[in-house]
C-alpha positions as CSV (number, residue, x, y, z in Angstrom):
1,M,0.0,0.3,-0.2
2,H,0.9,3.3,-0.7
3,A,1.1,6.4,1.5
4,R,-1.6,8.6,1.1
5,L,-0.1,11.8,-1.3
6,D,0.4,14.8,1.8
7,W,-0.1,17.6,-0.6
8,S,0.6,20.2,2.6
9,A,4.2,18.7,2.2
10,A,4.2,19.2,-2.0
11,A,2.6,22.7,-1.3
12,T,5.8,24.1,1.0
13,I,7.9,22.8,-1.9
14,A,6.0,24.9,-4.4
15,A,6.7,27.6,-2.5
16,R,9.7,27.7,-2.1
17,E,10.9,26.9,-5.4
18,F,8.4,29.0,-7.1
19,R,9.7,32.6,-4.0
20,D,13.0,31.9,-5.1
21,R,12.3,32.5,-9.0
22,L,10.2,35.7,-7.4
23,R,13.4,36.4,-4.9
24,N,16.2,36.5,-8.1
25,R,13.7,38.1,-10.3
26,W,13.5,34.9,-12.3
27,V,9.7,35.5,-13.3
28,L,10.5,39.4,-14.1
29,A,13.2,38.9,-16.2
30,V,11.6,36.1,-18.4
31,A,8.0,37.6,-18.8
32,L,10.0,40.6,-19.7
33,V,11.7,39.4,-22.6
34,F,8.4,37.5,-24.0
35,A,7.2,40.9,-23.8
36,V,9.3,42.8,-25.8
37,F,10.2,40.0,-28.4
38,A,6.6,39.6,-28.6
39,L,5.8,43.0,-29.5
40,A,9.4,43.5,-31.6
41,I,7.3,40.7,-33.9
42,A,3.6,42.0,-33.3
43,W,4.9,45.2,-34.9
44,F,8.3,44.5,-37.2
45,G,7.5,41.0,-38.2
46,M,6.5,41.8,-41.6
47,A,9.2,44.1,-41.9
48,Q,11.5,42.1,-44.2
49,Q,7.9,42.0,-47.0
50,G,8.1,46.0,-46.4
51,S,5.0,46.4,-44.1
52,V,5.7,47.9,-40.6
53,G,3.2,47.0,-37.7
54,Y,0.2,45.2,-36.7
55,R,-0.8,42.7,-39.6
56,G,-4.0,41.2,-37.9
57,I,-3.1,38.5,-35.2
58,D,-3.1,35.0,-37.5
59,V,0.1,36.9,-39.0
60,T,1.4,37.7,-35.5
61,I,0.9,33.4,-33.8
62,V,2.2,32.6,-37.0
63,S,5.9,34.6,-36.4
64,L,5.4,33.9,-32.8
65,S,5.4,30.4,-32.7
66,S,8.8,30.6,-34.2
67,L,9.8,32.6,-31.1
68,V,7.6,30.3,-28.6
69,T,9.1,27.2,-30.6
70,Y,13.4,27.9,-29.4
71,L,12.5,30.3,-26.7
72,V,10.1,27.9,-24.1
73,P,12.1,24.5,-24.4
74,L,15.4,26.7,-23.4
75,I,14.0,28.3,-20.7
76,A,12.2,25.8,-19.5
77,L,15.0,22.8,-19.5
78,L,18.1,25.5,-18.0
79,L,14.8,26.9,-14.9
80,G,14.7,22.8,-14.4
81,Y,18.0,20.7,-14.8
82,D,19.2,21.0,-11.7
83,A,16.2,20.5,-10.0
84,I,17.4,17.8,-8.2
85,V,20.3,16.9,-8.8
86,G,21.7,20.3,-7.9
87,E,20.1,19.7,-4.7
88,R,21.9,16.4,-4.4
89,E,25.4,18.2,-5.2
90,R,25.0,20.5,-2.2
91,G,24.5,18.1,-0.3
92,S,20.3,19.6,0.7
93,L,18.7,16.7,-0.4
94,E,19.6,14.3,1.9
95,L,18.0,17.0,4.8
96,L,14.7,17.9,2.8
97,L,14.1,13.4,2.6
98,S,15.1,13.4,6.0
99,L,11.9,15.8,6.9
100,P,8.5,14.0,6.6
101,I,8.0,13.9,3.5
102,T,8.1,11.0,0.3
103,R,10.2,11.5,-2.6
104,F,7.1,11.8,-4.7
105,E,6.0,14.8,-2.3
106,L,9.2,16.2,-2.9
107,L,9.3,15.4,-7.1
108,L,5.9,17.3,-7.3
109,G,6.5,20.5,-5.6
110,K,9.9,21.4,-7.3
111,F,7.7,20.3,-10.6
112,A,4.9,22.9,-9.1
113,G,7.2,25.6,-8.2
114,L,9.0,25.1,-11.7
115,A,5.5,25.2,-13.0
116,A,4.3,28.1,-11.5
117,A,7.3,30.2,-12.2
118,L,7.1,28.8,-15.8
119,A,3.4,29.7,-16.0
120,A,3.5,33.0,-14.4
121,S,6.4,34.0,-16.9
122,T,4.7,33.5,-20.0
123,A,1.5,34.4,-19.0
124,L,2.8,38.0,-17.7
125,G,4.7,38.5,-20.7
126,F,2.3,37.8,-23.6
127,G,-0.2,39.5,-21.3
128,A,1.8,42.9,-21.0
129,A,1.7,42.5,-25.0
130,L,-1.7,41.8,-25.3
131,L,-2.7,44.4,-23.2
132,A,-0.7,46.7,-26.0
133,L,-2.2,46.0,-28.7
134,A,-6.3,45.5,-27.2
135,N,-6.7,48.4,-29.4
136,Q,-5.8,46.4,-32.2
137,L,-7.9,43.5,-31.2
138,D,-11.5,42.1,-30.4
139,A,-12.9,39.5,-29.1
140,R,-12.1,37.0,-31.4
141,D,-8.6,37.7,-31.7
142,A,-7.8,38.2,-27.3
143,V,-9.6,34.3,-27.3
144,H,-7.3,33.2,-29.9
145,F,-4.5,34.9,-28.2
146,F,-5.5,33.2,-24.9
147,G,-4.9,29.6,-26.7
148,F,-1.6,30.8,-28.2
149,A,-0.1,31.8,-24.5
150,G,-2.0,28.4,-23.2
151,S,-0.5,26.3,-25.7
152,A,2.8,28.4,-25.0
153,I,2.5,27.4,-21.4
154,L,2.0,24.0,-22.2
155,L,4.1,23.5,-24.4
156,G,7.2,24.8,-20.9
157,L,5.6,22.4,-19.0
158,A,6.6,19.3,-21.5
159,F,10.0,20.6,-21.3
160,L,9.9,21.7,-17.9
161,S,8.8,17.6,-17.0
162,M,11.8,16.4,-19.5
163,S,14.7,18.3,-17.8
164,L,13.2,17.5,-14.1
165,C,13.4,13.6,-15.6
166,L,17.5,14.2,-16.4
167,S,18.5,16.0,-13.0
168,V,17.2,12.7,-11.7
169,L,19.1,10.3,-13.8
170,A,22.1,13.3,-13.8
171,H,24.4,11.9,-11.7
172,N,25.6,15.5,-11.4
173,R,25.1,19.2,-13.3
174,I,27.6,19.4,-16.0
175,R,26.3,16.1,-17.1
176,A,22.6,18.2,-16.3
177,S,22.5,20.9,-18.2
178,G,24.6,18.5,-20.9
179,L,21.8,16.8,-21.6
180,A,19.2,19.6,-21.5
181,I,20.9,21.6,-23.9
182,G,21.5,18.2,-26.4
183,L,17.4,17.9,-26.2
184,W,17.0,21.1,-27.4
185,F,19.5,20.7,-29.7
186,L,17.9,17.2,-30.5
187,F,14.2,18.1,-30.8
188,V,14.4,22.2,-31.9
189,L,16.7,21.9,-34.4
190,V,17.7,18.5,-35.2
191,F,13.8,16.4,-34.9
192,D,12.1,18.0,-37.9
193,M,15.7,17.6,-40.2
194,V,15.7,14.5,-40.4
195,L,11.9,14.2,-41.1
196,M,11.8,16.2,-43.6
197,G,15.1,14.2,-45.2
198,V,13.6,10.9,-44.4
199,L,10.3,12.6,-46.3
200,A,12.3,13.5,-49.1
201,L,14.8,10.2,-49.5
202,S,10.9,8.1,-49.7
203,Q,9.6,10.5,-52.7
204,G,5.9,10.4,-51.8
205,A,6.0,7.1,-50.9
206,L,5.8,7.6,-46.4
207,D,2.0,7.5,-45.9
208,S,0.2,10.7,-43.9
209,S,-0.4,9.0,-40.9
210,V,3.6,8.1,-40.7
211,F,4.6,11.4,-41.4
212,G,1.7,12.8,-38.4
213,A,2.4,10.4,-35.4
214,L,6.1,11.4,-36.6
215,L,5.3,14.7,-35.3
216,M,3.8,13.3,-32.1
217,L,7.0,12.6,-31.4
218,N,8.0,15.9,-31.3
219,P,6.3,18.0,-28.6
220,A,7.7,21.1,-30.4
221,D,5.8,19.8,-33.4
222,V,2.8,19.3,-31.2
223,F,2.6,22.7,-30.4
224,R,2.9,24.2,-34.2
225,L,-0.3,21.8,-34.8
226,L,-1.9,22.6,-31.8
227,N,-1.8,26.6,-33.1
228,I,-2.3,25.9,-36.6
229,F,-5.8,23.7,-36.1
230,S,-7.0,25.8,-33.9
231,S,-7.8,28.3,-36.5
232,E,-8.9,27.9,-40.2
233,Q,-6.9,31.8,-41.1
234,V,-4.0,30.3,-39.5
235,Q,-4.3,27.3,-41.6
236,G,-3.5,29.1,-44.9
237,L,-0.7,30.0,-43.9
238,Y,1.4,26.8,-42.8
239,G,2.1,24.1,-46.0
240,L,1.2,21.4,-43.1
241,A,-1.9,21.6,-42.8
242,T,-2.3,20.5,-46.3
243,V,-0.5,17.3,-45.1
244,M,-1.8,15.4,-42.3
245,P,-4.4,13.3,-41.6
246,E,-8.0,14.7,-40.4
247,H,-7.6,12.3,-37.5
248,L,-5.0,13.7,-36.4
249,T,-5.7,17.2,-36.2
250,S,-8.3,18.0,-33.5
251,P,-6.7,19.9,-31.3
252,A,-8.3,18.3,-27.9
253,L,-6.2,15.2,-29.4
254,L,-3.3,17.1,-29.6
255,A,-3.8,18.6,-26.6
256,G,-3.9,15.2,-25.2
257,V,-0.8,14.4,-26.9
258,M,1.1,17.2,-25.1
259,L,-0.3,16.6,-21.9
260,A,0.9,13.4,-22.2
261,W,5.1,14.9,-22.9
262,I,4.0,16.8,-19.5
263,A,2.6,13.4,-17.8
264,V,5.2,10.3,-19.2
265,P,8.7,12.1,-18.5
266,F,7.3,13.3,-14.6
267,A,5.8,8.9,-14.7
268,I,9.5,8.2,-15.6
269,A,10.9,10.7,-13.4
270,S,9.0,9.7,-10.4
271,W,9.6,5.9,-10.5
272,R,13.5,6.5,-10.9
273,F,13.8,8.5,-8.2
274,K,11.9,6.3,-5.8
C-alpha cells in the first residue's frame, strides 16, 4: 500500500521554489523577454516584406510560434535541469528527505513550483503584449491569443518535465546541463531536419498518417500543430496543413498528446527517484 499523498508537504516545496524564482527576479526577467519579443514581432514581423505595423492576430501568432518554439523549451530546460541533482550536489537533498515528506511529494513540489514560475512568466509576458495591442484586437482575436499563450505554457511544461527527469537521472549538474542542451538541439533543431530528410528520401512513399504520427514524437511540433489547427485562418498560412491526416488535426487530440508529454517524463522521473 502506498502512503497517502500529503498535498501540504508538496505545496510547501512548491511555494519555496516559486518564491526563490520571484526573489531572484527570474519571473520578471523572463516575462520582460516574452513581452518585448511579442511586441517586436507583432509590429515588425513583416519588415522584410516592406511592411511595418500590426498585421492581424493570425500573422502575429504564426511569427510568435517560431519564437516560442525556440525560446520556451530552452528556458524550461535551463529552469529544471538542476532541480534534483543540484540539491544532491549541495548536500541539501538528504536534509530534505529527512523531513516528513516522500520522494514523490518532493518531486511533485519541485515540478509544481517551477511550473508555476514558468507559467507566471509566460502569462505575464504575453499578457503585457496583449494589453499593448488591446486597441487592435477584437474578442475573437483575444481568445485566439489566450489560446496561443496557453499552448506555449503547455510546451514549456513538457520540456520542464523532461528537464526534471534529466535532473533525476544525471550524476552531476554538468552532465545534466549538457543533456538539457542536447535535448533542445534534438527536439528544436535536429528532429525536423531528419524528418524532412526521411520524407524526401521516401519520394512520397511515406504515408501521411505515419508522417503525422512521427510529428507527435516531438512536443515542439505538437505545439505548432495545435496552433495551426486551432484556427482556419492560420491553416492557410502553413503548407503543413495540406499533408496532415484529418484524424490527427483535432485540437483536443493534440492537447492530449501535449499533456502526455508532460505526464510521461514526470512518471519516469518519479519511478527513478524512488
